[in-house]
VOKOL-664590 format. One record per residue (C-alpha): x, y, z; residue number from 1; residue in three letters. Coordinates in nm, 4 decimals. Layout:
N
@X:X, Y:Y, Z:Z, seq:NUM, type:ALA
...
# end
This chain:
149
@X:-3.6122, Y:2.3079, Z:0.4182, seq:1, type:MET
@X:-3.6321, Y:1.9326, Z:0.4907, seq:2, type:LYS
@X:-3.5683, Y:1.8644, Z:0.1228, seq:3, type:THR
@X:-3.2522, Y:2.0769, Z:0.1275, seq:4, type:ILE
@X:-3.1269, Y:1.9015, Z:0.4407, seq:5, type:ILE
@X:-3.2005, Y:1.5617, Z:0.2860, seq:6, type:ALA
@X:-3.0129, Y:1.6565, Z:-0.0313, seq:7, type:ILE
@X:-2.7156, Y:1.7886, Z:0.1679, seq:8, type:LEU
@X:-2.7114, Y:1.4751, Z:0.3846, seq:9, type:ALA
@X:-2.7198, Y:1.2602, Z:0.0710, seq:10, type:GLY
@X:-2.4322, Y:1.4547, Z:-0.0831, seq:11, type:LEU
@X:-2.2312, Y:1.4256, Z:0.2394, seq:12, type:LEU
@X:-2.2846, Y:1.0492, Z:0.2545, seq:13, type:LEU
@X:-2.1915, Y:1.0140, Z:-0.1129, seq:14, type:ALA
@X:-1.8699, Y:1.2102, Z:-0.0624, seq:15, type:SER
@X:-1.7761, Y:1.0033, Z:0.2449, seq:16, type:VAL
@X:-1.8481, Y:0.6794, Z:0.0593, seq:17, type:ALA
@X:-1.6391, Y:0.7840, Z:-0.2390, seq:18, type:SER
@X:-1.3556, Y:0.8998, Z:-0.0117, seq:19, type:ALA
@X:-1.3721, Y:0.5645, Z:0.1701, seq:20, type:ASP
@X:-1.3323, Y:0.3852, Z:-0.1629, seq:21, type:ASP
@X:-1.0299, Y:0.5886, Z:-0.2747, seq:22, type:ASP
@X:-0.7204, Y:0.3692, Z:-0.2330, seq:23, type:PRO
@X:-0.5033, Y:0.6831, Z:-0.2193, seq:24, type:GLN
@X:-0.6748, Y:0.7643, Z:0.1110, seq:25, type:GLN
@X:-0.7870, Y:0.4260, Z:0.2448, seq:26, type:VAL
@X:-0.4540, Y:0.2440, Z:0.2138, seq:27, type:ILE
@X:-0.2368, Y:0.5044, Z:0.3932, seq:28, type:PRO
@X:-0.5016, Y:0.5506, Z:0.6638, seq:29, type:ALA
@X:-0.5197, Y:0.1762, Z:0.7282, seq:30, type:GLY
@X:-0.1427, Y:0.1291, Z:0.7423, seq:31, type:LEU
@X:-0.1030, Y:0.4314, Z:0.9688, seq:32, type:LYS
@X:-0.3702, Y:0.2983, Z:1.2019, seq:33, type:MET
@X:-0.1804, Y:-0.0314, Z:1.2310, seq:34, type:MET
@X:0.1814, Y:0.0849, Z:1.2400, seq:35, type:PHE
@X:0.2131, Y:0.4553, Z:1.3196, seq:36, type:GLU
@X:0.3168, Y:0.5586, Z:1.6710, seq:37, type:ARG
@X:0.3223, Y:0.9101, Z:1.8173, seq:38, type:PRO
@X:0.7020, Y:0.9007, Z:1.8320, seq:39, type:ASP
@X:0.7377, Y:0.7206, Z:1.4967, seq:40, type:LYS
@X:0.5344, Y:0.8820, Z:1.2176, seq:41, type:PRO
@X:0.4727, Y:0.6631, Z:0.9147, seq:42, type:LEU
@X:0.5138, Y:0.8112, Z:0.5671, seq:43, type:ASP
@X:0.3087, Y:0.6240, Z:0.3054, seq:44, type:ILE
@X:0.3940, Y:0.7355, Z:-0.0473, seq:45, type:ASN
@X:0.3645, Y:0.6463, Z:-0.3322, seq:46, type:PRO
@X:0.0458, Y:0.4414, Z:-0.3584, seq:47, type:VAL
@X:0.0046, Y:0.2840, Z:-0.7019, seq:48, type:VAL
@X:-0.3006, Y:0.0751, Z:-0.7870, seq:49, type:VAL
@X:-0.3881, Y:-0.1691, Z:-1.0635, seq:50, type:GLN
@X:-0.6923, Y:-0.3989, Z:-1.0756, seq:51, type:ALA
@X:-0.7290, Y:-0.4829, Z:-0.7072, seq:52, type:GLY
@X:-0.3574, Y:-0.4743, Z:-0.6293, seq:53, type:TRP
@X:-0.1431, Y:-0.1906, Z:-0.4977, seq:54, type:ALA
@X:0.2201, Y:-0.1285, Z:-0.4148, seq:55, type:ILE
@X:0.2904, Y:0.1200, Z:-0.1418, seq:56, type:VAL
@X:0.6198, Y:0.2746, Z:-0.0380, seq:57, type:GLY
@X:0.6693, Y:0.3290, Z:0.3353, seq:58, type:TRP
@X:0.9250, Y:0.5052, Z:0.5536, seq:59, type:ARG
@X:0.9373, Y:0.5075, Z:0.9309, seq:60, type:GLN
@X:1.2076, Y:0.5772, Z:1.1862, seq:61, type:ASP
@X:1.4964, Y:0.5411, Z:0.9409, seq:62, type:GLY
@X:1.3571, Y:0.2241, Z:0.7833, seq:63, type:ARG
@X:1.1530, Y:0.1634, Z:0.4736, seq:64, type:GLY
@X:1.0273, Y:-0.0766, Z:0.2128, seq:65, type:GLY
@X:0.7347, Y:-0.1542, Z:-0.0096, seq:66, type:ARG
@X:0.4068, Y:-0.3299, Z:0.0686, seq:67, type:VAL
@X:0.2024, Y:-0.5284, Z:-0.1801, seq:68, type:LEU
@X:-0.1640, Y:-0.4742, Z:-0.0998, seq:69, type:MET
@X:-0.4603, Y:-0.6765, Z:-0.2217, seq:70, type:LYS
@X:-0.8229, Y:-0.5678, Z:-0.2286, seq:71, type:LYS
@X:-1.0562, Y:-0.8276, Z:-0.0830, seq:72, type:THR
@X:-1.4213, Y:-0.8218, Z:0.0156, seq:73, type:HIS
@X:-1.2997, Y:-0.6811, Z:0.3517, seq:74, type:HIS
@X:-1.1136, Y:-0.3930, Z:0.1833, seq:75, type:GLY
@X:-0.7409, Y:-0.3445, Z:0.1287, seq:76, type:TRP
@X:-0.5083, Y:-0.5756, Z:0.3167, seq:77, type:SER
@X:-0.1321, Y:-0.5993, Z:0.3315, seq:78, type:ALA
@X:-0.0243, Y:-0.9105, Z:0.1424, seq:79, type:TYR
@X:0.3526, Y:-0.8957, Z:0.1792, seq:80, type:LEU
@X:0.6372, Y:-0.6579, Z:0.2535, seq:81, type:CYS
@X:0.9594, Y:-0.6454, Z:0.0534, seq:82, type:SER
@X:1.2045, Y:-0.4105, Z:-0.1130, seq:83, type:GLY
@X:1.3146, Y:-0.3884, Z:-0.4738, seq:84, type:ASP
@X:1.1624, Y:-0.7240, Z:-0.5707, seq:85, type:SER
@X:0.8222, Y:-0.5532, Z:-0.5895, seq:86, type:LEU
@X:0.9490, Y:-0.3357, Z:-0.8740, seq:87, type:LYS
@X:0.9757, Y:-0.6419, Z:-1.0992, seq:88, type:ASP
@X:0.6751, Y:-0.7464, Z:-1.3108, seq:89, type:ALA
@X:0.8015, Y:-1.1064, Z:-1.3182, seq:90, type:GLY
@X:0.8010, Y:-1.1233, Z:-0.9397, seq:91, type:THR
@X:0.4508, Y:-0.9787, Z:-0.9297, seq:92, type:LEU
@X:0.3349, Y:-1.2476, Z:-1.1736, seq:93, type:GLU
@X:0.4849, Y:-1.5189, Z:-0.9523, seq:94, type:LYS
@X:0.2846, Y:-1.3713, Z:-0.6644, seq:95, type:LEU
@X:-0.0370, Y:-1.4238, Z:-0.8587, seq:96, type:GLY
@X:-0.0971, Y:-1.1058, Z:-1.0568, seq:97, type:LEU
@X:-0.1995, Y:-1.1507, Z:-1.4206, seq:98, type:PRO
@X:0.0851, Y:-1.0587, Z:-1.6589, seq:99, type:ALA
@X:-0.0846, Y:-0.7414, Z:-1.7874, seq:100, type:ASP
@X:-0.1627, Y:-0.6172, Z:-1.4369, seq:101, type:ASP
@X:0.1877, Y:-0.7035, Z:-1.3124, seq:102, type:ALA
@X:0.3464, Y:-0.5067, Z:-1.5969, seq:103, type:ALA
@X:0.1096, Y:-0.2125, Z:-1.5484, seq:104, type:ALA
@X:0.1654, Y:-0.2020, Z:-1.1716, seq:105, type:LEU
@X:0.5446, Y:-0.2209, Z:-1.2091, seq:106, type:ALA
@X:0.5316, Y:0.0594, Z:-1.4671, seq:107, type:GLY
@X:0.3132, Y:0.2762, Z:-1.2448, seq:108, type:LYS
@X:0.5527, Y:0.2219, Z:-0.9552, seq:109, type:LEU
@X:0.8516, Y:0.3184, Z:-1.1686, seq:110, type:GLU
@X:0.6770, Y:0.6370, Z:-1.2808, seq:111, type:ASN
@X:0.5656, Y:0.7260, Z:-0.9285, seq:112, type:ALA
@X:0.9085, Y:0.6708, Z:-0.7774, seq:113, type:GLU
@X:1.0833, Y:0.8746, Z:-1.0485, seq:114, type:ALA
@X:1.0022, Y:1.1888, Z:-0.8515, seq:115, type:GLY
@X:1.1578, Y:1.0683, Z:-0.5254, seq:116, type:PHE
@X:1.5044, Y:1.1628, Z:-0.4061, seq:117, type:ASP
@X:1.7789, Y:0.9037, Z:-0.3724, seq:118, type:SER
@X:1.7489, Y:0.8808, Z:0.0075, seq:119, type:SER
@X:1.3800, Y:0.7820, Z:-0.0148, seq:120, type:ALA
@X:1.4544, Y:0.5265, Z:-0.2867, seq:121, type:LEU
@X:1.7355, Y:0.3844, Z:-0.0740, seq:122, type:ALA
@X:1.4915, Y:0.3319, Z:0.2144, seq:123, type:LEU
@X:1.2385, Y:0.1596, Z:-0.0135, seq:124, type:PHE
@X:1.5200, Y:-0.0680, Z:-0.1323, seq:125, type:SER
@X:1.6558, Y:-0.1356, Z:0.2167, seq:126, type:SER
@X:1.3924, Y:-0.3905, Z:0.3177, seq:127, type:PHE
@X:1.5688, Y:-0.7260, Z:0.3143, seq:128, type:GLU
@X:1.3846, Y:-1.0355, Z:0.2024, seq:129, type:GLY
@X:1.0110, Y:-1.0829, Z:0.1780, seq:130, type:THR
@X:0.7693, Y:-1.1086, Z:0.4675, seq:131, type:VAL
@X:0.4261, Y:-1.2580, Z:0.4042, seq:132, type:MET
@X:0.1628, Y:-1.0626, Z:0.5952, seq:133, type:LEU
@X:-0.1726, Y:-1.2150, Z:0.5070, seq:134, type:ASN
@X:-0.3312, Y:-1.5051, Z:0.6902, seq:135, type:GLU
@X:-0.2975, Y:-1.7267, Z:0.3816, seq:136, type:ALA
@X:0.0798, Y:-1.6977, Z:0.4037, seq:137, type:SER
@X:0.3117, Y:-1.9728, Z:0.5107, seq:138, type:THR
@X:0.4052, Y:-1.7940, Z:0.8323, seq:139, type:GLY
@X:0.7245, Y:-1.6525, Z:0.6841, seq:140, type:ALA
@X:0.6928, Y:-1.3367, Z:0.8929, seq:141, type:ALA
@X:0.9136, Y:-1.4662, Z:1.1705, seq:142, type:GLY
@X:1.2402, Y:-1.2894, Z:1.2350, seq:143, type:GLY
@X:1.1416, Y:-0.9533, Z:1.0886, seq:144, type:HIS
@X:0.9867, Y:-0.7850, Z:1.3902, seq:145, type:GLU
@X:1.1797, Y:-0.4596, Z:1.3506, seq:146, type:GLY
@X:1.0806, Y:-0.3804, Z:0.9954, seq:147, type:HIS
@X:0.7479, Y:-0.1999, Z:1.0334, seq:148, type:GLY
@X:0.4666, Y:-0.2412, Z:0.7791, seq:149, type:PRO
# end
């Protein structure tokens, strides 16, 4: 009986660990924990991932945009928030992604967003400018308090 319990406990821990590593679950959960409010639900979709980078679409309270996420030794962190500029592989390269990863991530985003209706795409595109979110940024986040993630 103890052996069965030990095996079940091991399987449970393995499934939790693998779920914790899944960017499709971890990234939305983290962003929701930071930005979701009871009166303002946060929709995080799509989540596309390539080699330690991710682009996430978000919608909340009539606003929206895209977040570039970076995986660090602390987990996934929001690097910057923008709109359509994150669809461009050239922009992603300028932000530090290798050319192959930038092209792959932009392609994955295009494919993922192909299934969205025009109103969702309009919200993703509506984010004006670029707001750096990580602590290595230049502090360019000023003046964008109302945007959300």
